[in-house]
BAFI-3210 file (N, C-alpha, C; in Angstrom, 3 decimals, decimal comma, padded with zeros to 6 digits):
// residues 223
n [1|2|3|4|5|6|7|8|9|10|11|12|13|14|15|16|17|18|19|20|21|22|23|24|25|26|27|28|29|30|31|32|33|34|35|36|37|38|39|40|41|42|43|44|45|46|47|48|49|50|51|52|53|54|55|56|57|58|59|60|61|62|63|64|65|66|67|68|69|70|71|72|73|74|75|76|77|78|79|80|81|82|83|84|85|86|87|88|89|90|91|92|93|94|95|96|97|98|99|100|101|102|103|104|105|106|107|108|109|110|111|112|113|114|115|116|117|118|119|120|121|122|123|124|125|126|127|128|129|130|131|132|133|134|135|136|137|138|139|140|141|142|143|144|145|146|147|148|149|150|151|152|153|154|155|156|157|158|159|160|161|162|163|164|165|166|167|168|169|170|171|172|173|174|175|176|177|178|179|180|181|182|183|184|185|186|187|188|189|190|191|192|193|194|195|196|197|198|199|200|201|202|203|204|205|206|207|208|209|210|211|212|213|214|215|216|217|218|219|220|221|222|223]
n.u [085,430|082,045|079,846|076,413|074,057|071,997|069,643|068,979|066,707|065,200|065,668|062,928|061,659|060,866|059,275|057,977|055,349|053,952|051,901|049,789|049,563|048,763|046,214|044,955|045,080|043,482|040,998|040,659|040,503|037,921|037,001|039,069|038,930|036,446|036,822|038,964|037,826|036,016|037,800|039,242|037,181|036,823|039,290|039,046|036,991|038,294|040,351|038,865|037,663|039,875|040,639|038,354|038,433|040,728|039,847|037,915|039,046|039,614|041,321|042,985|044,066|044,959|047,613|048,787|047,636|047,983|050,205|049,690|047,344|048,292|050,087|048,329|046,963|049,092|049,606|047,222|047,297|049,606|048,761|046,882|048,603|050,042|048,105|047,585|049,937|049,899|047,611|048,481|049,828|047,887|046,149|046,447|046,555|046,707|049,300|051,659|053,612|055,278|056,166|059,244|060,267|057,907|056,845|058,657|058,223|055,577|056,012|057,415|055,419|053,640|055,209|055,694|053,958|054,907|057,521|060,123|060,161|062,612|063,864|065,247|064,869|066,513|066,600|068,205|067,842|067,950|068,226|065,157|062,914|061,008|059,358|058,509|055,274|052,506|049,349|049,560|051,970|054,774|055,359|054,560|056,296|058,789|058,225|057,980|060,621|061,902|060,696|061,508|064,303|064,328|063,102|064,990|067,180|066,184|066,005|068,367|070,394|069,848|072,183|073,881|075,109|074,944|071,662|069,133|069,339|068,278|069,058|067,964|068,808|068,981|069,965|070,049|070,689|071,676|069,596|069,566|068,372|068,466|067,657|068,881|068,679|069,843|071,116|072,264|072,268|071,877|071,660|068,537|066,859|067,823|065,912|063,589|060,085|059,108|061,031|060,633|058,028|058,491|060,075|058,258|056,529|058,298|058,806|056,475|056,925|058,948|061,413|064,264|065,183|067,795|069,903|072,069|075,489|077,529|076,704|074,157|071,278|069,277|069,135|067,444|066,806|065,810|064,757]
n.v [038,143|037,993|040,543|041,255|042,937|045,327|045,998|043,887|041,332|039,258|035,784|033,593|031,974|028,630|028,368|030,727|030,985|029,241|029,617|030,436|028,136|026,355|027,343|026,783|024,002|023,478|024,294|022,424|020,076|018,879|017,841|016,113|014,339|013,110|011,853|010,211|008,536|007,103|005,866|004,233|002,538|001,118|-000,206|-001,834|-003,541|-004,822|-006,169|-007,862|-009,401|-010,705|-012,256|-013,854|-015,192|-016,702|-018,622|-019,896|-021,112|-024,164|-026,968|-028,261|-026,344|-024,449|-024,030|-023,029|-020,511|-019,221|-017,544|-015,390|-014,364|-013,629|-011,638|-009,773|-009,036|-007,885|-005,666|-004,193|-003,587|-002,068|000,162|001,177|001,939|003,921|005,933|006,688|007,987|010,141|011,358|012,427|014,655|016,434|016,793|018,688|018,189|018,043|019,569|017,601|015,690|012,808|009,445|008,467|005,897|004,381|005,628|004,920|002,169|002,215|003,397|001,375|-000,540|000,784|000,987|-001,655|-003,182|-002,206|-002,854|-004,716|-008,302|-009,362|-007,564|-006,544|-004,941|-003,335|-001,915|000,465|001,763|004,788|006,488|006,721|008,936|011,860|013,171|015,849|015,936|015,757|014,738|011,977|012,536|012,229|009,397|008,691|010,182|008,987|006,411|006,855|007,438|005,060|003,214|004,329|003,932|001,155|000,269|001,090|-000,450|-003,038|-003,186|-003,970|-006,314|-009,845|-011,243|-009,474|-009,582|-009,383|-009,722|-007,125|-004,682|-002,594|-000,071|001,553|004,199|005,884|008,915|010,532|013,341|015,940|018,467|017,693|015,698|013,071|011,005|008,405|006,695|004,023|002,209|-000,846|-000,908|000,659|004,245|006,005|007,494|010,851|013,433|011,896|011,077|010,130|010,998|013,757|013,898|013,120|015,262|017,400|016,568|016,562|019,292|020,189|019,495|021,044|019,976|018,560|016,847|015,178|013,788|011,110|011,791|009,901|007,258|005,209|006,575|008,437|011,396|012,525|015,386|016,845|019,982]
n.w [014,022|013,084|012,595|013,179|011,301|012,720|011,549|010,036|009,029|011,479|011,821|011,562|014,432|015,274|017,449|017,720|016,827|018,404|020,305|018,657|017,122|019,090|019,628|017,195|017,170|019,371|018,423|016,435|017,793|018,629|016,169|015,479|017,672|017,280|014,745|015,402|017,305|015,727|013,962|015,691|016,445|014,052|013,953|016,181|015,354|013,210|014,580|016,202|014,219|013,127|015,308|015,593|013,174|013,519|015,337|013,836|011,661|009,979|011,394|009,607|007,903|009,558|010,414|008,116|007,749|010,110|010,597|008,891|010,009|012,534|011,769|010,729|013,071|014,479|012,861|013,093|015,831|015,801|014,326|016,134|018,182|016,842|016,294|018,874|019,552|017,749|018,684|021,062|020,248|019,359|021,545|024,449|027,292|030,884|032,799|034,588|036,945|036,214|037,070|035,955|035,423|035,183|032,941|030,961|030,884|029,961|027,478|026,171|025,985|024,294|022,026|021,367|019,454|017,039|016,798|015,266|015,049|015,660|017,262|020,358|023,528|026,118|029,419|031,408|034,404|036,283|039,433|041,296|039,849|038,925|035,995|033,786|032,349|030,042|029,818|027,804|026,695|027,268|027,364|024,791|023,227|023,844|022,916|020,156|019,421|020,123|018,362|015,937|015,937|016,189|013,820|011,928|012,736|012,398|009,721|008,691|006,780|007,196|007,711|008,876|011,295|014,806|016,362|016,142|018,669|021,280|023,673|026,555|028,517|031,577|032,963|035,837|037,564|039,885|039,196|036,558|033,915|031,794|029,045|027,235|024,196|022,564|019,715|018,201|015,548|012,284|011,711|011,779|008,887|008,170|009,601|009,892|010,019|012,427|014,239|013,950|014,930|017,602|018,363|018,307|020,347|022,500|022,741|023,908|026,474|027,284|026,673|024,932|021,904|020,431|017,860|018,763|019,311|018,878|018,365|016,760|017,725|020,155|022,156|024,893|026,582|029,540|030,610]
ca.u [084,040|081,094|078,816|075,108|073,435|070,833|068,428|068,730|065,518|065,474|065,167|061,779|061,857|059,769|058,411|057,339|053,920|053,436|050,612|048,800|049,372|047,982|044,825|044,442|044,888|042,335|039,800|040,574|040,431|036,654|036,942|040,039|038,452|035,386|037,406|039,798|036,920|035,499|038,913|039,514|036,101|037,141|040,412|038,518|036,258|039,280|041,042|037,901|037,474|041,059|040,569|037,283|038,907|041,692|039,122|037,021|039,804|039,753|042,649|043,798|044,762|045,262|049,047|049,125|047,154|048,225|051,167|049,026|046,421|049,110|050,630|047,200|046,755|050,207|049,439|046,118|047,802|050,563|047,976|046,331|049,706|050,393|047,118|047,753|051,041|049,423|046,624|049,186|050,236|046,728|045,598|047,473|046,642|047,094|050,683|051,832|054,907|055,079|057,297|059,929|060,337|056,607|056,656|059,468|057,489|054,432|056,547|057,739|054,156|053,111|056,080|055,822|053,375|055,599|058,900|060,370|060,179|063,988|064,406|065,129|065,098|066,878|066,490|069,025|067,176|068,699|067,476|063,747|062,767|059,829|059,619|057,364|054,437|051,185|048,569|050,408|053,007|056,111|055,519|054,430|057,536|059,812|057,847|058,292|062,072|062,241|060,279|062,340|065,583|064,102|062,844|066,265|068,023|065,603|066,114|069,661|070,341|069,831|073,544|074,702|075,756|074,075|070,273|068,924|069,200|068,202|069,287|067,437|069,629|068,552|070,945|069,373|071,585|071,134|069,218|069,780|067,690|068,722|067,333|069,575|068,185|070,903|070,878|073,462|072,056|072,151|070,884|067,343|067,067|067,807|064,619|062,497|058,862|058,957|061,882|059,944|056,914|059,052|060,546|057,075|056,060|059,267|058,647|055,361|057,425|060,142|062,558|064,876|065,595|068,868|070,580|073,259|076,660|078,515|076,123|072,768|070,479|068,747|069,334|066,351|067,253|064,747|065,282]
ca.v [037,998|038,543|041,317|041,170|044,232|045,441|046,148|042,657|040,638|038,132|034,506|033,159|030,879|027,692|028,472|032,029|030,869|028,086|029,949|030,382|026,733|025,745|027,747|026,050|022,615|023,435|024,380|021,203|018,908|018,132|017,090|015,035|013,356|012,339|010,991|009,214|007,563|006,231|005,079|003,188|001,548|000,260|-001,067|-002,833|-004,521|-005,609|-007,057|-008,895|-010,290|-011,562|-013,225|-014,796|-016,019|-017,669|-019,727|-020,552|-021,794|-025,615|-027,379|-028,728|-025,226|-023,468|-023,741|-022,256|-019,128|-018,667|-016,441|-014,254|-013,798|-012,968|-010,411|-008,833|-008,550|-006,976|-004,415|-003,448|-003,067|-001,017|001,341|001,705|002,612|005,121|006,987|007,170|008,950|011,348|011,978|013,192|015,938|017,312|017,083|019,276|017,478|018,842|019,326|016,785|015,031|011,361|008,588|008,198|004,451|003,941|006,152|004,095|000,910|002,483|003,633|000,077|-001,202|001,478|000,700|-003,095|-003,714|-001,690|-003,324|-005,954|-009,457|-009,690|-006,479|-006,623|-003,658|-003,413|-000,615|000,713|002,864|005,494|006,614|007,049|010,370|012,274|013,963|016,641|015,238|016,307|013,621|010,827|013,068|011,709|008,010|008,628|010,716|007,943|005,303|007,237|007,313|003,638|002,583|004,871|003,227|-000,271|000,053|001,225|-001,595|-004,264|-003,148|-004,516|-007,688|-010,867|-011,710|-008,310|-009,771|-009,591|-009,278|-005,728|-004,501|-001,210|000,160|002,803|004,502|007,099|009,599|011,530|013,985|017,144|019,463|017,182|014,446|012,716|009,650|008,045|005,488|003,659|001,021|-001,435|-000,903|001,903|005,425|006,273|008,575|012,198|014,080|010,932|011,667|009,769|011,929|015,047|013,756|013,143|016,624|018,197|016,143|017,017|020,739|020,384|019,221|021,873|019,071|018,551|015,555|015,335|012,539|010,811|012,167|008,845|005,988|005,331|006,767|009,763|011,912|013,373|016,159|017,614|021,231]
ca.w [014,448|012,131|013,275|012,531|011,118|013,596|010,742|009,284|009,543|012,353|011,316|012,361|015,362|015,148|018,602|017,746|016,573|019,139|020,912|017,589|016,768|020,162|019,423|016,040|017,584|020,273|017,594|015,635|018,660|018,571|014,905|015,610|018,645|016,642|013,709|016,065|017,923|014,670|013,450|016,681|016,342|012,908|014,335|017,111|014,548|012,467|015,503|016,600|013,069|013,022|016,402|015,259|012,060|014,051|015,946|012,885|010,601|010,218|011,860|008,483|007,261|010,598|010,427|006,927|007,819|011,448|010,531|008,262|010,989|013,556|011,180|010,670|014,435|014,810|012,112|013,704|017,098|015,464|013,970|017,384|018,856|016,086|016,488|020,248|019,534|017,071|019,567|022,101|019,663|019,246|022,857|025,307|028,558|032,039|033,217|035,778|037,092|036,117|037,405|034,682|035,209|034,689|031,591|030,056|030,727|029,085|026,132|025,581|025,620|023,121|020,884|021,120|018,207|015,852|016,793|014,534|015,943|016,051|018,082|021,808|024,188|027,538|030,087|032,587|035,072|037,308|040,686|041,112|039,588|038,178|034,795|033,339|031,383|029,735|029,279|027,458|025,812|027,560|026,938|023,329|022,667|023,970|022,030|018,775|019,228|020,198|017,106|014,866|015,974|015,971|012,399|011,217|013,085|011,868|008,261|008,270|006,266|008,242|007,993|009,240|012,593|015,951|016,174|016,535|020,112|021,734|025,091|027,105|029,688|032,265|033,805|036,668|038,500|040,493|038,194|035,203|033,608|030,400|028,613|025,997|023,547|021,632|018,902|017,606|014,104|011,586|012,084|010,956|007,916|008,744|009,512|009,796|010,545|013,839|014,975|013,951|015,860|018,952|018,624|018,639|021,659|023,495|022,921|024,830|027,817|027,454|026,562|023,598|021,361|019,451|017,522|019,569|018,502|018,678|017,910|016,323|018,928|020,450|023,507|025,353|027,747|030,178|031,177]
c.u [083,130|080,008|077,524|074,489|072,146|069,541|068,082|067,528|065,915|064,889|064,004|062,126|060,653|058,818|057,648|055,823|053,281|052,084|049,498|048,509|048,523|046,505|044,188|044,166|043,679|041,031|039,568|040,279|039,090|036,517|037,854|039,523|037,353|035,915|038,230|038,944|036,403|036,600|039,240|038,419|036,359|038,278|039,949|037,779|037,231|039,991|040,127|037,689|038,659|041,044|039,510|037,715|039,878|040,965|038,267|037,756|039,923|041,188|043,565|044,567|045,185|046,733|049,422|048,731|047,463|049,152|050,531|048,055|047,193|049,684|049,537|046,951|047,848|050,041|048,308|046,576|048,809|049,849|047,364|047,389|050,051|049,397|047,176|048,861|050,620|048,419|047,295|049,708|049,077|046,210|046,692|047,639|047,089|048,542|050,733|053,248|054,662|056,347|057,976|060,016|059,027|056,377|057,478|058,772|056,290|054,902|056,865|056,475|053,537|053,900|056,028|055,206|054,129|057,058|059,016|060,487|061,584|064,557|064,193|065,484|065,424|066,878|067,402|068,467|068,078|067,909|066,041|063,585|061,483|060,226|058,346|056,600|053,169|050,361|049,453|051,605|054,351|056,285|055,402|055,681|058,645|059,502|058,197|059,778|062,500|061,892|061,155|063,670|065,409|063,871|064,137|067,168|067,513|065,700|067,444|069,500|070,461|071,233|074,449|075,365|074,732|072,643|070,102|068,658|069,212|068,450|068,729|068,163|069,206|069,684|070,238|070,354|070,921|070,861|069,394|069,070|067,817|068,316|068,030|069,004|069,177|070,580|072,203|073,339|072,400|071,273|069,635|067,643|066,989|066,431|063,464|061,255|058,643|059,835|061,219|058,748|057,416|059,533|059,387|056,552|057,002|059,108|057,503|055,803|058,645|061,394|063,109|065,244|066,647|069,429|071,809|074,501|077,572|077,948|074,751|071,900|070,000|069,028|068,176|066,811|066,103|065,349|064,723]
c.v [038,665|039,273|041,231|042,555|044,287|045,517|044,893|041,938|039,433|036,859|034,050|031,962|029,959|027,753|029,788|031,922|029,719|028,379|029,893|028,963|026,030|026,093|026,968|024,591|022,480|023,478|023,093|019,969|018,180|017,293|015,880|013,942|012,491|011,371|009,871|008,130|006,575|005,325|003,930|002,125|000,578|-000,702|-002,169|-003,940|-005,423|-006,607|-008,181|-009,900|-011,243|-012,634|-014,292|-015,733|-017,078|-018,878|-020,509|-021,356|-023,289|-025,979|-027,772|-027,597|-024,166|-023,065|-022,827|-020,784|-018,457|-017,456|-015,196|-013,576|-013,040|-011,654|-009,350|-008,219|-007,573|-005,633|-003,563|-002,826|-001,944|000,275|001,989|002,475|003,926|006,245|007,525|008,210|010,253|012,099|012,837|014,522|016,923|017,737|017,564|018,499|018,394|018,541|018,529|016,257|013,533|010,626|008,150|006,704|003,922|004,410|005,360|002,755|001,102|002,695|002,322|-000,673|-000,547|001,095|-000,758|-003,573|-003,299|-002,127|-004,582|-007,112|-009,832|-008,694|-006,751|-005,264|-003,906|-002,013|-000,589|001,951|003,487|005,529|007,047|008,549|010,630|013,124|014,692|015,893|016,036|015,203|012,406|011,255|012,394|010,298|007,863|009,159|009,659|006,772|005,613|007,056|005,855|002,941|003,056|004,125|001,742|-000,574|000,126|000,028|-002,872|-004,326|-003,694|-005,911|-008,704|-011,326|-010,574|-008,469|-010,027|-009,134|-007,850|-005,617|-003,019|-001,159|001,525|003,048|005,844|007,635|010,721|012,070|015,201|018,191|018,998|015,850|014,179|011,261|009,414|006,727|005,156|002,348|000,478|-001,514|000,426|003,036|005,517|007,376|009,936|012,828|013,117|011,496|011,290|010,656|013,298|015,020|013,841|014,540|017,537|017,847|016,631|018,506|021,045|020,197|020,073|021,005|019,151|017,127|015,808|013,959|012,346|011,110|011,006|007,555|006,259|005,453|008,192|010,104|012,843|014,076|017,008|018,835|021,431]
c.w [013,428|012,893|012,476|012,476|011,921|012,803|009,953|009,877|010,383|011,753|012,184|013,221|015,290|016,334|018,644|017,639|017,342|019,778|019,866|017,170|017,821|020,013|018,265|016,401|018,501|019,484|016,800|016,493|018,615|017,299|014,986|016,534|018,041|015,606|014,337|016,711|016,883|014,127|014,411|016,683|015,194|013,254|015,279|016,362|013,788|013,375|015,951|015,466|012,914|014,100|016,121|014,145|012,551|014,642|014,976|011,817|010,926|010,563|010,710|007,803|008,280|010,581|009,269|007,063|009,158|011,396|009,910|009,227|012,064|013,036|011,059|012,044|014,840|014,107|012,685|015,020|016,864|015,082|015,210|018,159|018,175|016,326|017,916|020,313|018,855|017,941|020,628|021,575|019,705|020,617|023,804|026,605|029,683|032,414|034,513|035,824|037,140|036,525|036,105|034,393|034,637|033,256|030,574|029,809|029,793|027,643|025,436|025,178|024,383|021,869|020,446|019,807|016,951|015,788|015,939|015,505|016,389|017,065|019,563|022,402|025,653|028,120|031,305|033,263|036,127|038,607|040,375|040,933|038,823|036,987|034,399|032,255|031,150|029,106|029,066|026,608|026,022|027,036|025,422|022,639|022,709|023,035|020,581|018,475|019,239|018,884|015,949|014,792|015,667|014,495|011,590|011,479|012,442|010,350|007,772|007,691|007,388|008,628|008,444|010,595|013,675|015,667|016,669|018,039|020,443|023,237|025,475|028,417|030,274|033,119|034,552|037,693|039,103|039,412|036,767|035,040|032,121|030,172|027,282|025,475|022,441|020,928|018,385|016,086|013,481|012,081|011,213|009,951|008,595|008,555|009,357|010,483|012,000|014,721|015,054|014,908|017,297|019,329|019,015|020,030|022,762|023,781|023,883|026,278|028,153|027,503|025,147|023,212|020,294|019,090|018,389|018,737|018,121|018,083|017,325|017,563|019,064|021,914|023,827|026,620|028,252|030,855|032,574]
res [m|i|s|q|n|a|s|a|p|r|r|p|n|r|l|d|n|r|d|g|l|a|d|e|l|a|a|f|e|p|i|w|s|g|a|l|h|e|f|r|n|h|l|t|v|l|l|a|a|a|t|e|l|r|g|a|v|p|a|t|i|a|v|d|v|a|e|s|i|a|e|t|e|r|n|v|q|s|l|s|s|l|v|a|q|l|d|s|v|v|k|s|g|e|p|l|i|s|d|l|d|e|m|i|d|r|a|l|r|i|a|a|p|s|l|g|r|r|v|s|v|s|v|t|k|g|r|k|t|g|a|r|n|r|g|t|t|l|e|c|m|l|a|s|l|i|v|d|l|a|r|a|a|d|a|r|p|a|d|a|g|r|p|p|r|l|q|v|h|v|e|a|g|r|g|s|l|i|v|e|i|e|s|n|g|g|r|p|p|a|g|s|w|r|f|l|l|a|t|e|l|a|a|k|l|d|a|s|v|t|p|h|p|d|v|a|g|y|v|v|q|f|r]
***
């Protein structure tokens, strides 16, 4: 057994400064809210312009540009989804208990614009249960993990076999609540920014996110 010298410096814990970080985020929130409002206004204008362009394009070239317009709309919606997830990091939100089934449904709607068109997601729900939440933290955390896995799965070559498929599985037992998100594709890069984002969001809920030990996926455990 290796003994630790009592005088040795303790390794800093990433949660040691969480209160200070919370204070900094609170001070930054008015700036963030203003910038976010303006950014969303720009996205709304872009989406409206794409929709208007779709209706104004002559029928003779409509087929040629339809895919480009649809891709523009998907990208704008994806940006809207992304800023919603980042917003949940900055804003603390009041603590509450949310229906987990509803939060998974919301997570899928948030993730949808950023999923590849070949990706399918199925959900296996457990018994009806509530989970700790703050504002939109829970659904944004799940959405970040879903998109992370979907992007990695959709990056496979087209001839790699079956189309990308994700499974969300809930295990709710006495004093235990776990959400597993699994993919039939490859693992995302280690330390991907979406995983780091989900980890920060999970910490706000006193939950943990770890890579699945056996398959491409993540395990969310609520304490």
